[in-house]
C-alpha positions as CSV (number, residue, x, y, z in Angstrom):
1,M,-82.5,-31.2,-36.8
2,M,-82.0,-28.5,-34.0
3,F,-79.6,-26.0,-35.3
4,D,-78.2,-23.6,-32.7
5,L,-75.6,-21.4,-34.3
6,N,-74.6,-19.7,-30.9
7,S,-73.7,-23.1,-29.3
8,L,-71.5,-24.0,-32.4
9,V,-69.3,-21.0,-32.3
10,R,-66.0,-21.0,-30.2
11,P,-66.5,-19.0,-27.0
12,N,-63.4,-16.9,-27.7
13,V,-64.9,-15.9,-31.1
14,R,-68.1,-15.0,-29.5
15,R,-66.3,-12.8,-27.0
16,M,-63.7,-11.3,-29.3
17,R,-63.9,-7.7,-30.7
18,P,-62.9,-7.6,-34.4
19,Y,-60.0,-5.4,-35.5
20,S,-61.3,-2.1,-36.7
21,S,-59.3,-0.7,-39.5
22,A,-59.0,2.9,-40.4
23,R,-60.9,2.5,-43.6
24,S,-63.7,0.4,-42.1
25,E,-64.5,3.2,-39.7
26,F,-65.0,5.7,-42.5
27,A,-68.4,6.1,-44.4
28,G,-69.3,8.8,-46.9
29,E,-67.2,10.8,-49.4
30,A,-63.8,12.3,-48.8
31,E,-60.9,13.8,-50.8
32,V,-58.0,13.8,-48.3
33,F,-57.2,10.6,-46.6
34,L,-55.0,11.0,-43.6
35,D,-56.4,8.1,-41.5
36,A,-54.5,4.9,-42.4
37,N,-50.8,5.8,-42.5
38,E,-50.6,5.2,-46.2
39,N,-47.9,6.7,-48.5
40,A,-49.7,9.7,-50.0
41,Y,-46.9,10.1,-52.7
42,G,-48.0,6.9,-54.4
43,S,-46.6,3.7,-55.5
44,P,-43.5,3.5,-57.8
45,A,-45.4,2.1,-60.8
46,G,-48.5,4.3,-60.2
47,G,-52.0,2.8,-60.4
48,G,-53.3,4.2,-57.1
49,W,-52.2,1.1,-55.2
50,N,-50.8,3.2,-52.3
51,R,-54.2,3.2,-50.7
52,Y,-55.6,0.2,-48.6
53,P,-58.5,-1.7,-50.5
54,D,-62.0,-1.6,-49.2
55,P,-62.0,-4.0,-46.2
56,R,-65.7,-4.8,-46.9
57,Q,-65.4,-5.4,-50.7
58,S,-68.7,-3.6,-51.0
59,D,-68.7,-3.0,-54.7
60,L,-67.6,-6.5,-55.6
61,K,-70.2,-8.0,-53.0
62,N,-73.0,-6.0,-54.7
63,K,-72.1,-7.2,-58.2
64,I,-71.9,-10.8,-56.9
65,S,-75.2,-10.3,-55.2
66,A,-76.8,-9.3,-58.5
67,M,-75.2,-12.1,-60.4
68,R,-76.0,-14.9,-57.8
69,G,-79.3,-13.6,-56.5
70,V,-78.0,-13.5,-52.9
71,A,-78.1,-10.6,-50.6
72,A,-74.7,-8.9,-50.2
73,D,-74.7,-9.6,-46.4
74,Q,-74.8,-13.3,-47.2
75,I,-71.5,-13.2,-49.1
76,F,-67.9,-13.5,-47.8
77,I,-65.1,-12.7,-50.1
78,G,-61.8,-14.4,-49.3
79,N,-58.2,-14.9,-50.4
80,G,-59.3,-18.0,-52.4
81,S,-61.7,-20.6,-51.0
82,D,-58.8,-21.8,-48.9
83,E,-59.2,-18.8,-46.6
84,A,-62.9,-19.6,-46.1
85,I,-62.0,-23.2,-45.2
86,D,-59.4,-22.1,-42.7
87,L,-61.8,-19.5,-41.1
88,L,-64.6,-22.2,-40.7
89,F,-62.2,-24.2,-38.5
90,R,-61.1,-21.0,-36.5
91,I,-64.8,-20.0,-36.0
92,F,-66.5,-23.3,-35.1
93,C,-63.8,-25.8,-33.9
94,E,-62.0,-25.8,-30.5
95,P,-58.4,-27.0,-31.0
96,G,-57.7,-30.3,-29.6
97,V,-61.5,-30.8,-28.8
98,D,-63.8,-30.6,-31.8
99,E,-63.8,-32.7,-34.9
100,C,-64.9,-32.6,-38.5
101,I,-65.9,-35.0,-41.1
102,I,-64.6,-35.5,-44.7
103,C,-65.4,-37.9,-47.4
104,P,-62.2,-39.2,-49.2
105,P,-61.1,-39.2,-51.9
106,T,-61.6,-35.4,-51.7
107,Y,-59.9,-32.0,-51.7
108,G,-56.8,-32.3,-49.6
109,M,-57.0,-28.7,-48.0
110,Y,-59.8,-29.9,-45.6
111,Q,-57.2,-32.3,-43.9
112,V,-54.4,-29.6,-44.0
113,S,-56.6,-26.9,-42.5
114,A,-57.8,-29.4,-39.9
115,D,-54.2,-30.3,-39.0
116,L,-53.2,-26.8,-38.9
117,N,-56.0,-26.0,-36.4
118,D,-55.5,-29.1,-34.3
119,V,-58.9,-30.5,-35.2
120,A,-59.4,-34.2,-35.4
121,V,-60.7,-35.6,-38.7
122,R,-63.2,-38.4,-39.1
123,E,-62.9,-40.0,-42.5
124,V,-66.1,-41.5,-44.1
125,G,-65.0,-42.8,-47.6
126,L,-67.2,-42.4,-50.7
127,T,-68.9,-45.4,-52.1
128,G,-67.6,-47.4,-54.9
129,S,-69.4,-45.0,-57.3
130,F,-67.8,-42.0,-55.6
131,Q,-71.1,-41.0,-53.9
132,L,-71.8,-40.0,-50.3
133,D,-72.4,-42.8,-47.8
134,T,-75.1,-40.8,-46.0
135,G,-76.0,-43.4,-43.4
136,S,-72.2,-43.8,-42.3
137,I,-71.6,-40.0,-42.3
138,L,-74.5,-39.3,-40.0
139,A,-73.5,-42.3,-37.8
140,A,-69.9,-40.9,-37.5
141,A,-71.2,-37.6,-36.3
142,N,-71.1,-36.9,-32.5
143,E,-71.4,-34.0,-30.1
144,R,-67.8,-32.9,-31.0
145,S,-68.5,-32.9,-34.8
146,K,-68.8,-29.3,-36.0
147,L,-68.2,-29.4,-39.7
148,I,-68.9,-31.8,-42.6
149,F,-67.2,-31.0,-45.9
150,I,-68.7,-32.2,-49.1
151,C,-67.0,-31.4,-52.4
152,S,-69.4,-31.3,-55.3
153,P,-68.4,-31.7,-58.0
154,N,-65.7,-33.6,-56.1
155,N,-62.0,-33.2,-56.5
156,P,-60.3,-35.5,-57.7
157,T,-63.2,-37.7,-59.0
158,G,-64.9,-35.0,-60.9
159,N,-68.6,-36.0,-60.2
160,L,-71.5,-34.3,-58.6
161,M,-72.8,-35.6,-55.2
162,R,-76.4,-36.6,-55.4
163,R,-78.5,-33.5,-54.3
164,D,-80.9,-35.6,-52.2
165,D,-78.0,-37.1,-50.3
166,V,-76.5,-33.6,-49.6
167,L,-79.9,-32.4,-48.4
168,Q,-80.4,-35.3,-46.1
169,I,-77.1,-34.7,-44.4
170,A,-77.8,-31.0,-44.0
171,R,-81.3,-31.5,-42.6
172,A,-80.0,-34.2,-40.0
173,F,-76.7,-32.7,-38.9
174,S,-76.7,-30.1,-36.2
175,G,-73.4,-28.7,-37.2
176,I,-72.3,-26.8,-40.3
177,V,-72.3,-28.5,-43.7
178,V,-69.9,-27.0,-46.1
179,I,-70.5,-27.6,-49.8
180,D,-67.5,-26.8,-51.9
181,E,-68.7,-25.9,-55.4
182,A,-65.4,-24.8,-57.0
183,Y,-66.3,-26.6,-60.2
184,I,-70.1,-26.1,-60.2
185,D,-70.1,-24.0,-63.4
186,F,-69.0,-27.0,-65.4
187,A,-71.9,-29.1,-64.1
188,N,-75.5,-29.4,-65.3
189,E,-77.1,-28.7,-62.0
190,P,-78.0,-25.6,-60.1
191,S,-75.9,-24.5,-57.1
192,M,-76.9,-25.4,-53.5
193,I,-77.1,-21.6,-52.9
194,A,-80.8,-22.1,-53.8
195,E,-81.2,-23.9,-50.5
196,L,-79.8,-21.1,-48.3
197,G,-83.2,-19.9,-47.3
198,R,-84.3,-23.4,-46.2
199,L,-81.1,-24.7,-44.6
200,P,-79.5,-22.2,-42.1
201,N,-76.5,-24.6,-41.4
202,I,-75.0,-24.7,-44.9
203,V,-72.0,-22.8,-46.3
204,V,-71.6,-22.9,-50.1
205,L,-68.1,-22.3,-51.3
206,Q,-67.3,-21.0,-54.8
207,T,-64.3,-19.4,-56.7
208,F,-63.2,-17.2,-59.4
209,S,-60.2,-19.5,-60.0
210,K,-61.8,-22.2,-62.4
211,A,-64.6,-21.2,-64.7
212,W,-63.8,-17.4,-64.5
213,G,-60.0,-18.1,-65.2
214,M,-58.6,-15.9,-62.5
215,A,-56.7,-18.3,-60.3
216,G,-53.8,-15.8,-60.1
217,L,-56.0,-13.2,-58.2
218,R,-56.9,-15.6,-55.5
219,V,-60.6,-14.7,-54.9
220,G,-63.1,-17.0,-53.3
221,M,-66.6,-16.8,-52.0
222,A,-68.7,-18.2,-49.1
223,F,-72.5,-17.9,-49.2
224,S,-74.5,-18.6,-46.0
225,N,-77.0,-16.9,-43.7
226,R,-76.2,-13.4,-42.4
227,E,-75.2,-14.5,-39.0
228,V,-72.5,-17.1,-40.3
229,I,-71.2,-14.4,-42.7
230,G,-71.0,-11.9,-39.8
231,L,-68.6,-14.4,-38.1
232,F,-66.5,-14.7,-41.2
233,D,-66.1,-10.9,-41.2
234,R,-65.3,-10.8,-37.5
235,V,-62.4,-13.1,-37.7
236,K,-60.9,-12.4,-41.2
237,P,-57.8,-10.0,-41.5
238,P,-59.0,-6.5,-42.2
239,Y,-57.6,-6.2,-45.8
240,N,-57.8,-9.9,-46.9
241,V,-58.4,-9.3,-50.7
242,S,-56.2,-6.9,-52.6
243,G,-57.4,-3.8,-54.4
244,I,-56.1,-5.2,-57.6
245,A,-58.0,-8.5,-57.1
246,Q,-61.2,-6.6,-56.2
247,S,-61.0,-4.4,-59.2
248,E,-60.2,-7.1,-61.8
249,V,-62.9,-9.5,-60.5
250,A,-65.5,-6.6,-60.4
251,D,-64.7,-5.6,-64.0
252,S,-64.8,-9.1,-65.2
253,L,-68.4,-9.7,-63.9
254,S,-69.9,-7.8,-66.8
255,L,-68.2,-10.2,-69.3
256,T,-70.4,-13.3,-68.7
257,Q,-70.7,-14.1,-72.4
258,R,-67.0,-14.7,-72.5
259,V,-67.1,-16.9,-69.5
260,E,-70.0,-18.9,-70.8
261,S,-68.1,-19.4,-73.9
262,S,-65.1,-20.6,-72.2
263,I,-67.2,-23.1,-70.2
264,A,-68.9,-24.4,-73.3
265,N,-65.5,-24.9,-74.9
266,I,-64.2,-26.8,-71.9
267,I,-67.2,-29.1,-71.7
268,N,-66.9,-30.0,-75.4
269,E,-63.2,-30.7,-75.0
270,R,-64.0,-32.8,-71.9
271,R,-66.4,-34.9,-74.1
272,R,-63.8,-35.3,-76.8
273,M,-60.9,-36.1,-74.3
274,A,-63.0,-38.7,-72.5
275,R,-63.7,-40.5,-75.8
276,S,-60.1,-40.2,-77.0
277,L,-58.5,-41.3,-73.8
278,S,-60.8,-44.3,-73.5
279,S,-59.5,-45.6,-76.8
280,L,-55.8,-45.7,-75.6
281,D,-54.3,-49.0,-74.5
282,C,-52.7,-47.3,-71.5
283,V,-56.1,-46.2,-70.1
284,N,-58.2,-48.7,-68.3
285,E,-61.1,-46.3,-67.4
286,V,-62.1,-42.6,-67.8
287,F,-64.6,-41.6,-65.0
288,P,-67.6,-39.5,-65.7
289,S,-66.8,-35.8,-64.9
290,D,-68.9,-32.6,-64.0
291,A,-65.8,-30.6,-63.7
292,N,-63.0,-29.2,-65.8
293,F,-60.9,-32.3,-65.5
294,L,-60.9,-36.0,-65.9
295,L,-59.9,-38.8,-63.5
296,V,-58.3,-41.5,-65.6
297,R,-57.3,-44.9,-64.4
298,T,-54.2,-46.1,-66.3
299,T,-52.1,-49.1,-66.6
300,D,-49.2,-47.5,-64.7
301,A,-49.7,-44.0,-63.3
302,A,-46.2,-43.3,-62.1
303,A,-44.5,-44.5,-65.3
304,I,-47.0,-42.5,-67.5
305,Y,-46.7,-39.4,-65.4
306,S,-42.9,-39.6,-65.8
307,H,-43.3,-40.2,-69.5
308,L,-45.5,-37.0,-69.8
309,V,-43.0,-35.0,-67.8
310,E,-40.3,-36.0,-70.3
311,Q,-42.6,-34.6,-73.0
312,K,-42.9,-31.4,-71.0
313,I,-46.5,-32.1,-70.1
314,V,-47.6,-32.0,-66.4
315,V,-50.7,-33.8,-65.1
316,R,-51.5,-34.7,-61.5
317,D,-50.6,-38.2,-60.2
318,R,-53.5,-39.2,-57.9
319,S,-52.4,-42.8,-57.6
320,R,-51.5,-42.7,-54.0
321,V,-55.0,-41.4,-53.0
322,T,-57.3,-44.1,-51.6
323,Q,-59.9,-45.3,-54.3
324,C,-57.8,-43.6,-56.9
325,E,-55.1,-46.3,-57.4
326,G,-53.5,-46.1,-60.9
327,C,-55.2,-42.7,-61.6
328,L,-54.1,-39.5,-63.1
329,R,-56.1,-36.4,-62.9
330,I,-56.0,-34.5,-66.3
331,T,-57.2,-30.9,-66.5
332,I,-59.0,-30.0,-69.7
333,G,-56.8,-27.7,-71.7
334,T,-57.0,-25.9,-75.2
335,P,-57.6,-28.3,-78.1
336,A,-53.8,-27.9,-79.1
337,E,-52.8,-28.8,-75.5
338,N,-55.1,-31.7,-75.4
339,D,-54.0,-33.0,-78.8
340,R,-50.4,-32.8,-77.5
341,L,-51.2,-34.9,-74.4
342,L,-53.0,-37.5,-76.7
343,S,-50.1,-37.6,-79.0
344,A,-47.7,-38.2,-76.0
345,L,-49.9,-41.0,-74.6
346,A,-50.3,-42.6,-77.9
347,V,-46.6,-43.1,-78.3
348,Y,-46.2,-44.2,-74.6
349,P,-43.5,-46.9,-74.6
350,T,-45.9,-49.9,-74.0
351,L,-47.8,-48.8,-77.3
352,Q,-46.4,-49.6,-80.6
353,R,-49.0,-48.2,-82.9
354,P,-48.4,-47.3,-86.5
355,E,-48.8,-43.6,-87.3
356,D,-52.0,-44.2,-89.2
357,E,-53.7,-45.5,-86.1
358,L,-52.9,-42.3,-84.3
359,L,-55.0,-40.0,-86.5
360,P,-58.4,-41.0,-85.4
361,I,-57.4,-40.7,-81.8
362,L,-56.1,-37.2,-82.3
363,S,-59.4,-36.2,-84.1
364,G,-61.6,-37.6,-81.3
365,G,-62.5,-40.8,-83.2
366,I,-62.6,-44.5,-82.3
């Protein structure tokens, strides 16, 4: 595989001069800031949010660097992983010319971002066991194929992609392979970040929205070689991550024991839910999961979804997604929330079970 980063980058991106914000031009210590046209009198509620945030996210990157074992200049911090996905199209794909490859069923934002950036999408479906069809993926790639998106663990199926398959694709493809690891903390396998030194063409996406429980802050990460991260920094908006988000995430990075405890609880509940859901008459199959959700094939996804909404419980109806016909995607909640879901499914109208048959279901038995 011949990887030439310069030839992949859009010519206008190679030529452009990034916007230079007032705060990015300053280095050192200061006491009076009169450079960025901020309101020196402060914000109404206080908190010091009248000042622009660090456009480089230096403190947060240094802490992530220590946590993940990756150099700070190999880390991009974005407004969720979705910003990184969008920027990948902007950096590498010429609108109306270039293409990307996705492997459905998979995360829908790859298609949305491609459409927004006028980039054609080649679809190579997963196999019947929801794994990568490596031969077909590589056969689909041509001189206009700039990006391949691999979601692992995959959304909505929940399973990890075989590591050897991902490595085979990355070694053979001359473009960028994007490995989306939003759910990697729930899987029993190391991150593909470990391959950064050997594979210059991979970009690994992670997020603080899932295992870290900070979805409302919208902070995502991209890890790659220094040159690719430099391109992210060139095209991103100057203040793309708020000061509140940077501060909250940075403070949370010292609380790893809480995060590990939360992950362990979710995995335990995932096992219990898989057993309990499998015992229900309205469930045909519960697919193995390495994420914080389960893909569940049901007897009638639309009707069951409506039934749950009536019980004030919301899950995700994935029945219109190819290969997910009849499926609901169910996030693992707290034990109380999960029990409430099981109770609602146990009394689904097609089931007429006596109450004494519901008890083992709610306790994780059968």
